[in-house]
C-alpha positions as YAML, in Angstrom:
chain: A
units: angstrom
residues:
- id: 1
  name: MET
  ca: [-27.99, 11.34, -3.38]
- id: 2
  name: LYS
  ca: [-25.27, 10.27, -1.93]
- id: 3
  name: ILE
  ca: [-25.35, 9.39, 1.63]
- id: 4
  name: THR
  ca: [-22.39, 8.59, 3.83]
- id: 5
  name: THR
  ca: [-21.51, 7.79, 7.66]
- id: 6
  name: PHE
  ca: [-18.91, 9.79, 8.71]
- id: 7
  name: ILE
  ca: [-16.89, 10.92, 12.09]
- id: 8
  name: HIS
  ca: [-15.72, 14.48, 12.65]
- id: 9
  name: ASN
  ca: [-14.81, 15.99, 15.99]
- id: 10
  name: GLY
  ca: [-15.21, 12.50, 17.54]
- id: 11
  name: ARG
  ca: [-18.88, 12.28, 16.70]
- id: 12
  name: ALA
  ca: [-20.46, 9.59, 14.09]
- id: 13
  name: ARG
  ca: [-23.28, 10.55, 11.94]
- id: 14
  name: ILE
  ca: [-24.86, 10.80, 8.34]
- id: 15
  name: GLY
  ca: [-24.11, 13.08, 5.96]
- id: 16
  name: ALA
  ca: [-24.88, 13.98, 2.13]
- id: 17
  name: VAL
  ca: [-22.00, 13.84, -0.23]
- id: 18
  name: LEU
  ca: [-21.62, 17.03, -2.19]
- id: 19
  name: ASP
  ca: [-19.20, 18.12, -4.49]
- id: 20
  name: ASP
  ca: [-16.86, 20.22, -1.90]
- id: 21
  name: GLY
  ca: [-17.57, 18.15, 1.08]
- id: 22
  name: ILE
  ca: [-19.74, 16.23, 3.51]
- id: 23
  name: LEU
  ca: [-23.16, 17.96, 4.29]
- id: 24
  name: ASP
  ca: [-23.94, 17.32, 7.93]
- id: 25
  name: LEU
  ca: [-27.76, 15.99, 8.13]
- id: 26
  name: SER
  ca: [-27.47, 16.37, 11.68]
- id: 27
  name: SER
  ca: [-27.32, 20.15, 11.25]
- id: 28
  name: SER
  ca: [-29.19, 20.89, 8.23]
- id: 29
  name: ALA
  ca: [-31.95, 18.38, 8.39]
- id: 30
  name: PRO
  ca: [-32.04, 18.06, 12.36]
- id: 31
  name: GLY
  ca: [-35.30, 15.89, 12.43]
- id: 32
  name: LEU
  ca: [-33.74, 13.13, 10.85]
- id: 33
  name: PRO
  ca: [-32.07, 10.19, 12.28]
- id: 34
  name: MET
  ca: [-28.42, 10.57, 12.89]
- id: 35
  name: HIS
  ca: [-27.68, 6.90, 12.10]
- id: 36
  name: MET
  ca: [-27.88, 5.14, 8.80]
- id: 37
  name: LYS
  ca: [-30.20, 2.16, 9.98]
- id: 38
  name: PRO
  ca: [-32.90, 4.18, 11.79]
- id: 39
  name: PHE
  ca: [-32.35, 6.65, 8.81]
- id: 40
  name: LEU
  ca: [-33.30, 3.95, 6.24]
- id: 41
  name: THR
  ca: [-36.04, 2.43, 8.54]
- id: 42
  name: ALA
  ca: [-37.83, 5.86, 8.37]
- id: 43
  name: GLY
  ca: [-38.55, 5.28, 4.63]
- id: 44
  name: GLU
  ca: [-39.58, 7.77, 1.77]
- id: 45
  name: ASN
  ca: [-40.15, 10.61, 4.19]
- id: 46
  name: ALA
  ca: [-36.54, 10.86, 5.65]
- id: 47
  name: LEU
  ca: [-34.98, 10.45, 2.02]
- id: 48
  name: GLU
  ca: [-36.95, 13.19, 0.69]
- id: 49
  name: LEU
  ca: [-35.64, 15.49, 3.51]
- id: 50
  name: ALA
  ca: [-32.43, 14.55, 3.13]
- id: 51
  name: ARG
  ca: [-32.63, 14.97, -0.54]
- id: 52
  name: GLN
  ca: [-34.19, 18.48, -0.23]
- id: 53
  name: ALA
  ca: [-31.28, 19.24, 2.22]
- id: 54
  name: SER
  ca: [-28.78, 18.36, -0.16]
- id: 55
  name: GLN
  ca: [-30.25, 20.27, -2.98]
- id: 56
  name: ALA
  ca: [-30.49, 23.09, -0.59]
- id: 57
  name: GLY
  ca: [-27.07, 23.04, 0.24]
- id: 58
  name: GLY
  ca: [-25.36, 24.93, 2.68]
- id: 59
  name: PRO
  ca: [-21.61, 24.62, 4.70]
- id: 60
  name: THR
  ca: [-19.65, 21.25, 4.35]
- id: 61
  name: ILE
  ca: [-17.04, 19.49, 6.04]
- id: 62
  name: PRO
  ca: [-14.00, 19.06, 3.80]
- id: 63
  name: PHE
  ca: [-13.20, 15.59, 2.99]
- id: 64
  name: SER
  ca: [-9.92, 16.15, 4.60]
- id: 65
  name: GLU
  ca: [-11.60, 16.62, 7.75]
- id: 66
  name: VAL
  ca: [-14.14, 13.51, 8.19]
- id: 67
  name: LYS
  ca: [-13.48, 9.88, 8.48]
- id: 68
  name: LEU
  ca: [-15.60, 7.98, 5.99]
- id: 69
  name: LEU
  ca: [-17.16, 4.86, 7.94]
- id: 70
  name: PRO
  ca: [-18.83, 1.77, 6.41]
- id: 71
  name: PRO
  ca: [-22.03, 3.43, 5.14]
- id: 72
  name: VAL
  ca: [-24.06, 1.16, 7.15]
- id: 73
  name: PRO
  ca: [-21.51, 0.62, 9.98]
- id: 74
  name: LEU
  ca: [-23.53, -2.67, 11.50]
- id: 75
  name: PRO
  ca: [-25.97, -4.20, 9.18]
- id: 76
  name: GLY
  ca: [-28.12, -6.96, 10.53]
- id: 77
  name: LYS
  ca: [-27.09, -9.26, 7.55]
- id: 78
  name: ILE
  ca: [-24.66, -9.60, 4.91]
- id: 79
  name: LEU
  ca: [-25.20, -11.50, 2.39]
- id: 80
  name: ALA
  ca: [-23.15, -12.70, -0.56]
- id: 81
  name: ILE
  ca: [-24.09, -14.38, -4.06]
- id: 82
  name: GLY
  ca: [-21.44, -16.80, -5.30]
- id: 83
  name: LEU
  ca: [-20.37, -18.19, -8.63]
- id: 84
  name: ASN
  ca: [-22.61, -15.45, -10.33]
- id: 85
  name: TYR
  ca: [-20.62, -14.41, -13.37]
- id: 86
  name: LYS
  ca: [-20.02, -16.76, -16.36]
- id: 87
  name: ASP
  ca: [-16.45, -15.84, -16.82]
- id: 88
  name: HIS
  ca: [-15.48, -16.40, -12.91]
- id: 89
  name: VAL
  ca: [-17.26, -19.92, -12.96]
- id: 90
  name: GLU
  ca: [-15.11, -20.80, -15.91]
- id: 91
  name: GLU
  ca: [-12.03, -19.45, -14.60]
- id: 92
  name: GLY
  ca: [-12.61, -21.84, -11.66]
- id: 93
  name: GLY
  ca: [-13.25, -24.76, -14.15]
- id: 94
  name: ARG
  ca: [-16.64, -25.43, -12.37]
- id: 95
  name: ASP
  ca: [-20.16, -25.83, -14.18]
- id: 96
  name: LEU
  ca: [-22.44, -23.03, -14.44]
- id: 97
  name: PRO
  ca: [-25.03, -22.99, -11.42]
- id: 98
  name: GLU
  ca: [-28.62, -23.99, -11.91]
- id: 99
  name: HIS
  ca: [-29.55, -22.20, -8.89]
- id: 100
  name: GLN
  ca: [-28.43, -19.04, -7.10]
- id: 101
  name: ILE
  ca: [-25.62, -20.05, -4.33]
- id: 102
  name: TRP
  ca: [-25.62, -17.94, -1.16]
- id: 103
  name: PHE
  ca: [-23.55, -17.53, 1.57]
- id: 104
  name: ASN
  ca: [-23.35, -14.72, 4.88]
- id: 105
  name: LYS
  ca: [-20.31, -13.21, 5.96]
- id: 106
  name: GLN
  ca: [-20.28, -12.12, 9.72]
- id: 107
  name: HIS
  ca: [-21.23, -8.36, 10.79]
- id: 108
  name: ASN
  ca: [-17.72, -8.48, 12.39]
- id: 109
  name: SER
  ca: [-16.50, -8.14, 8.63]
- id: 110
  name: ILE
  ca: [-17.66, -5.14, 8.05]
- id: 111
  name: ASN
  ca: [-14.84, -2.55, 7.28]
- id: 112
  name: GLY
  ca: [-14.65, 1.06, 5.93]
- id: 113
  name: PRO
  ca: [-14.00, 2.15, 2.42]
- id: 114
  name: TYR
  ca: [-10.45, 3.34, 3.08]
- id: 115
  name: GLU
  ca: [-9.27, 0.71, 6.07]
- id: 116
  name: ASN
  ca: [-6.86, -1.55, 6.13]
- id: 117
  name: PHE
  ca: [-7.97, -5.30, 6.08]
- id: 118
  name: GLU
  ca: [-5.88, -7.89, 7.71]
- id: 119
  name: MET
  ca: [-3.85, -11.06, 6.65]
- id: 120
  name: PRO
  ca: [-5.16, -13.63, 9.08]
- id: 121
  name: SER
  ca: [-2.21, -15.04, 11.43]
- id: 122
  name: VAL
  ca: [-3.81, -18.93, 10.46]
- id: 123
  name: SER
  ca: [-3.55, -18.31, 6.40]
- id: 124
  name: THR
  ca: [-0.86, -16.04, 5.14]
- id: 125
  name: ASP
  ca: [-0.74, -17.82, 1.71]
- id: 126
  name: TYR
  ca: [-4.43, -17.60, 0.57]
- id: 127
  name: LEU
  ca: [-5.94, -14.65, 1.13]
- id: 128
  name: ASP
  ca: [-7.93, -13.22, -2.20]
- id: 129
  name: TYR
  ca: [-10.14, -10.13, -3.39]
- id: 130
  name: GLU
  ca: [-13.44, -10.08, -4.98]
- id: 131
  name: GLY
  ca: [-14.85, -6.93, -6.25]
- id: 132
  name: GLU
  ca: [-18.28, -6.35, -6.23]
- id: 133
  name: LEU
  ca: [-21.30, -4.30, -6.89]
- id: 134
  name: CYS
  ca: [-23.25, -4.14, -3.73]
- id: 135
  name: PHE
  ca: [-26.60, -2.90, -2.80]
- id: 136
  name: VAL
  ca: [-28.51, -1.83, 0.55]
- id: 137
  name: VAL
  ca: [-31.55, -2.98, 1.48]
- id: 138
  name: GLY
  ca: [-34.33, 0.14, 2.07]
- id: 139
  name: LYS
  ca: [-37.33, -1.37, 2.99]
- id: 140
  name: ARG
  ca: [-38.46, -4.47, 5.19]
- id: 141
  name: CYS
  ca: [-39.75, -6.90, 2.42]
- id: 142
  name: ARG
  ca: [-40.84, -10.64, 2.00]
- id: 143
  name: HIS
  ca: [-42.48, -12.64, -1.28]
- id: 144
  name: VAL
  ca: [-40.87, -9.62, -3.38]
- id: 145
  name: PRO
  ca: [-42.19, -10.09, -7.02]
- id: 146
  name: ARG
  ca: [-39.94, -9.39, -10.01]
- id: 147
  name: GLU
  ca: [-41.60, -6.34, -11.17]
- id: 148
  name: ARG
  ca: [-41.34, -4.58, -7.78]
- id: 149
  name: ALA
  ca: [-37.74, -5.58, -6.74]
- id: 150
  name: HIS
  ca: [-36.54, -2.39, -7.53]
- id: 151
  name: GLU
  ca: [-38.95, -0.84, -4.80]
- id: 152
  name: ILE
  ca: [-36.71, -2.23, -2.03]
- id: 153
  name: ILE
  ca: [-33.17, -1.06, -2.98]
- id: 154
  name: ALA
  ca: [-31.98, 2.29, -1.17]
- id: 155
  name: GLY
  ca: [-28.84, 2.48, -3.28]
- id: 156
  name: TYR
  ca: [-25.81, 0.83, -4.18]
- id: 157
  name: MET
  ca: [-22.19, 0.63, -3.08]
- id: 158
  name: VAL
  ca: [-18.72, -0.69, -3.93]
- id: 159
  name: GLY
  ca: [-17.66, -3.94, -1.82]
- id: 160
  name: ASN
  ca: [-14.84, -6.27, -1.63]
- id: 161
  name: ASP
  ca: [-15.99, -9.71, -1.04]
- id: 162
  name: VAL
  ca: [-12.00, -10.72, 0.77]
- id: 163
  name: SER
  ca: [-12.02, -14.54, 0.94]
- id: 164
  name: VAL
  ca: [-9.86, -16.65, 2.94]
- id: 165
  name: ARG
  ca: [-9.59, -19.61, 0.06]
- id: 166
  name: ASP
  ca: [-8.46, -22.51, 2.30]
- id: 167
  name: TRP
  ca: [-10.80, -21.83, 5.00]
- id: 168
  name: GLN
  ca: [-13.35, -21.46, 2.23]
- id: 169
  name: LEU
  ca: [-12.32, -24.83, 0.69]
- id: 170
  name: ASN
  ca: [-11.91, -26.58, 4.02]
- id: 171
  name: SER
  ca: [-15.71, -26.15, 5.02]
- id: 172
  name: PRO
  ca: [-18.94, -27.30, 3.31]
- id: 173
  name: THR
  ca: [-20.03, -23.79, 3.09]
- id: 174
  name: MET
  ca: [-18.25, -20.96, 2.08]
- id: 175
  name: GLN
  ca: [-19.09, -18.86, 5.68]
- id: 176
  name: MET
  ca: [-15.87, -19.42, 7.40]
- id: 177
  name: GLY
  ca: [-13.64, -18.58, 4.58]
- id: 178
  name: LYS
  ca: [-15.71, -15.36, 3.93]
- id: 179
  name: SER
  ca: [-16.16, -13.92, 7.60]
- id: 180
  name: PHE
  ca: [-12.74, -12.98, 8.88]
- id: 181
  name: ASN
  ca: [-12.76, -9.58, 10.50]
- id: 182
  name: THR
  ca: [-12.49, -6.58, 8.29]
- id: 183
  name: HIS
  ca: [-12.66, -8.99, 5.27]
- id: 184
  name: ALA
  ca: [-15.87, -6.70, 3.95]
- id: 185
  name: PRO
  ca: [-14.82, -3.56, 3.07]
- id: 186
  name: VAL
  ca: [-17.97, -1.19, 1.74]
- id: 187
  name: GLY
  ca: [-18.70, 2.13, 0.49]
- id: 188
  name: PRO
  ca: [-17.65, 5.06, 0.16]
- id: 189
  name: TRP
  ca: [-21.39, 5.76, 0.35]
- id: 190
  name: ILE
  ca: [-24.59, 4.84, -0.54]
- id: 191
  name: VAL
  ca: [-25.86, 5.95, -4.24]
- id: 192
  name: THR
  ca: [-29.39, 6.14, -4.60]
- id: 193
  name: PRO
  ca: [-30.87, 4.42, -7.64]
- id: 194
  name: ASP
  ca: [-31.97, 7.55, -9.59]
- id: 195
  name: GLU
  ca: [-28.31, 8.67, -10.17]
- id: 196
  name: VAL
  ca: [-27.08, 4.76, -11.04]
- id: 197
  name: GLY
  ca: [-29.44, 4.38, -13.57]
- id: 198
  name: ASP
  ca: [-29.39, 0.62, -14.67]
- id: 199
  name: PRO
  ca: [-27.31, -1.32, -12.18]
- id: 200
  name: GLN
  ca: [-26.90, -4.17, -14.68]
- id: 201
  name: ASN
  ca: [-24.85, -2.16, -16.99]
- id: 202
  name: LEU
  ca: [-21.87, -0.88, -14.78]
- id: 203
  name: ASP
  ca: [-18.09, -1.20, -15.33]
- id: 204
  name: ILE
  ca: [-16.26, -2.96, -12.74]
- id: 205
  name: LYS
  ca: [-12.81, -3.12, -12.32]
- id: 206
  name: THR
  ca: [-9.99, -4.23, -9.55]
- id: 207
  name: TRP
  ca: [-6.45, -3.21, -9.42]
- id: 208
  name: VAL
  ca: [-3.84, -4.79, -7.26]
- id: 209
  name: ASN
  ca: [-1.03, -2.54, -6.91]
- id: 210
  name: ASP
  ca: [-2.13, -0.52, -10.22]
- id: 211
  name: GLU
  ca: [-2.45, -3.74, -12.02]
- id: 212
  name: LEU
  ca: [-5.67, -4.25, -13.48]
- id: 213
  name: ARG
  ca: [-7.04, -8.04, -12.52]
- id: 214
  name: GLN
  ca: [-10.93, -7.76, -13.01]
- id: 215
  name: ASP
  ca: [-12.57, -5.79, -15.81]
- id: 216
  name: ALA
  ca: [-15.87, -6.54, -16.55]
- id: 217
  name: ASN
  ca: [-19.55, -5.45, -16.25]
- id: 218
  name: THR
  ca: [-22.35, -6.12, -14.08]
- id: 219
  name: SER
  ca: [-24.66, -6.86, -17.49]
- id: 220
  name: GLN
  ca: [-22.61, -10.26, -17.38]
- id: 221
  name: MET
  ca: [-24.48, -11.53, -14.30]
- id: 222
  name: LEU
  ca: [-26.10, -14.81, -14.36]
- id: 223
  name: PHE
  ca: [-28.83, -13.94, -11.73]
- id: 224
  name: ASP
  ca: [-29.63, -10.34, -11.93]
- id: 225
  name: ILE
  ca: [-30.69, -8.36, -8.91]
- id: 226
  name: ARG
  ca: [-33.84, -8.49, -9.48]
- id: 227
  name: ASP
  ca: [-33.71, -12.26, -9.33]
- id: 228
  name: GLN
  ca: [-31.59, -12.12, -6.25]
- id: 229
  name: ILE
  ca: [-34.12, -10.12, -4.32]
- id: 230
  name: VAL
  ca: [-37.08, -12.42, -5.48]
- id: 231
  name: HIS
  ca: [-34.97, -15.64, -4.42]
- id: 232
  name: LEU
  ca: [-33.99, -14.46, -1.14]
- id: 233
  name: THR
  ca: [-37.08, -13.09, -0.07]
- id: 234
  name: GLN
  ca: [-38.90, -16.24, -1.09]
- id: 235
  name: ALA
  ca: [-36.99, -17.64, 2.12]
- id: 236
  name: PHE
  ca: [-36.66, -14.83, 4.36]
- id: 237
  name: THR
  ca: [-37.46, -11.13, 5.61]
- id: 238
  name: LEU
  ca: [-34.83, -8.70, 4.25]
- id: 239
  name: ASP
  ca: [-34.60, -5.64, 6.36]
- id: 240
  name: PRO
  ca: [-33.49, -1.93, 5.96]
- id: 241
  name: GLY
  ca: [-29.67, -1.95, 6.22]
- id: 242
  name: ASP
  ca: [-28.94, -5.09, 5.10]
- id: 243
  name: ILE
  ca: [-26.03, -5.42, 2.72]
- id: 244
  name: ILE
  ca: [-26.33, -7.64, -0.33]
- id: 245
  name: PHE
  ca: [-23.19, -8.41, -2.38]
- id: 246
  name: THR
  ca: [-24.02, -9.25, -6.25]
- id: 247
  name: GLY
  ca: [-21.26, -11.61, -6.98]
- id: 248
  name: THR
  ca: [-17.56, -10.90, -8.61]
- id: 249
  name: PRO
  ca: [-15.95, -11.42, -12.25]
- id: 250
  name: ALA
  ca: [-13.17, -13.43, -13.56]
- id: 251
  name: GLY
  ca: [-10.01, -12.42, -12.39]
- id: 252
  name: VAL
  ca: [-9.57, -13.26, -8.57]
- id: 253
  name: GLY
  ca: [-6.26, -14.60, -7.45]
- id: 254
  name: PHE
  ca: [-6.88, -17.93, -6.90]
- id: 255
  name: ALA
  ca: [-7.59, -18.76, -10.90]
- id: 256
  name: GLN
  ca: [-4.51, -16.82, -12.15]
- id: 257
  name: THR
  ca: [-1.50, -19.62, -13.38]
- id: 258
  name: PRO
  ca: [-0.08, -19.61, -11.00]
- id: 259
  name: PRO
  ca: [-2.24, -18.54, -7.90]
- id: 260
  name: ASN
  ca: [-1.63, -14.85, -7.27]
- id: 261
  name: PHE
  ca: [-2.95, -14.12, -3.82]
- id: 262
  name: LEU
  ca: [-2.63, -10.95, -1.67]
- id: 263
  name: LYS
  ca: [0.51, -9.89, 0.21]
- id: 264
  name: VAL
  ca: [1.07, -7.96, 3.23]
- id: 265
  name: GLY
  ca: [1.36, -4.63, 1.86]
- id: 266
  name: ASP
  ca: [-0.78, -4.93, -1.37]
- id: 267
  name: VAL
  ca: [-3.37, -2.26, -2.19]
- id: 268
  name: VAL
  ca: [-6.76, -3.63, -3.68]
- id: 269
  name: ARG
  ca: [-8.65, -0.88, -5.53]
- id: 270
  name: ILE
  ca: [-12.04, -1.76, -7.01]
- id: 271
  name: GLU
  ca: [-14.00, 1.16, -8.98]
- id: 272
  name: ILE
  ca: [-17.43, 0.85, -10.11]
- id: 273
  name: GLU
  ca: [-19.19, 3.16, -12.77]
- id: 274
  name: LYS
  ca: [-21.38, 5.81, -11.27]
- id: 275
  name: VAL
  ca: [-20.62, 4.63, -8.04]
- id: 276
  name: CYS
  ca: [-17.07, 4.98, -7.10]
- id: 277
  name: MET
  ca: [-14.39, 3.58, -5.53]
- id: 278
  name: ILE
  ca: [-12.84, 2.03, -2.49]
- id: 279
  name: GLU
  ca: [-8.88, 1.17, -1.50]
- id: 280
  name: ASN
  ca: [-7.47, -0.93, 0.86]
- id: 281
  name: LYS
  ca: [-4.46, -2.01, 2.02]
- id: 282
  name: VAL
  ca: [-3.35, -5.46, 3.12]
- id: 283
  name: VAL
  ca: [-1.62, -5.83, 7.09]
- id: 284
  name: ALA
  ca: [-0.57, -8.47, 9.39]
- id: 285
  name: GLU
  ca: [-3.50, -9.35, 11.94]
- id: 286
  name: ASP
  ca: [-2.16, -8.88, 15.55]
- id: 287
  name: PRO
  ca: [-3.29, -12.21, 16.65]
- id: 288
  name: GLN
  ca: [-4.21, -11.21, 20.46]
- id: 289
  name: THR
  ca: [-6.51, -12.87, 22.74]
- id: 290
  name: ILE
  ca: [-9.64, -10.86, 23.52]
- id: 291
  name: ILE
  ca: [-11.71, -11.99, 26.24]
- id: 292
  name: GLY
  ca: [-14.59, -9.84, 27.26]
...
């Protein structure tokens, strides 16, 4: 099953993705919450009702008539692991990490699967892409053992951990360079684990203006998704709707010779096997002052 958040006729709600369009769950399963975080919080019963509605079918809204939002428009936490593919570590000339390296992206960075993302006015020469598999937390959890880690995953998305490299390198932590507004495009929908199968055997590819830059497989992760869940939940609680970025492979712009950063007008497309693709264009930020 594929669940997404969309706008139609000026109203946002969740829907099931079918071959010919979006099944509006507010109509086909009116007992369900209309928004993603309450839907995920409602647990297995809500998922089963959505699955039954999806299997029953019914009138759909054509894709051309909807706008797809980030599947979780306002996540509580966006967490991302760094240096999690061997080839990516090596292309940066660094030693393999002995421990997992985590940072957060602010919720303001969340962005839709086909929306533009911004070239910051304070850094116009160091904007980079990172194609990643993301998963969405479906159950509140703490101290999760490895053998039960799969139970807390609601599903998977495509993500781009957009990075402002000079801001990233100028700080002891990666948070600032990873958290600019619009710099976490995700989607286009949450694909449930039964459709994805083994998340550690998915091809992941990134193109910039139709030039293939990243071409890898999630089997190359140094710390797999189960390891990530074990590690995170030893420190703090994960909640339904939290988004986890699982790392990027080699091929990012800063590691090329010479470095090949993004420019205004570039289009980044990221595709992950069995999940789908996102595509976002770089536009110049409007640095207007906003107060209140």
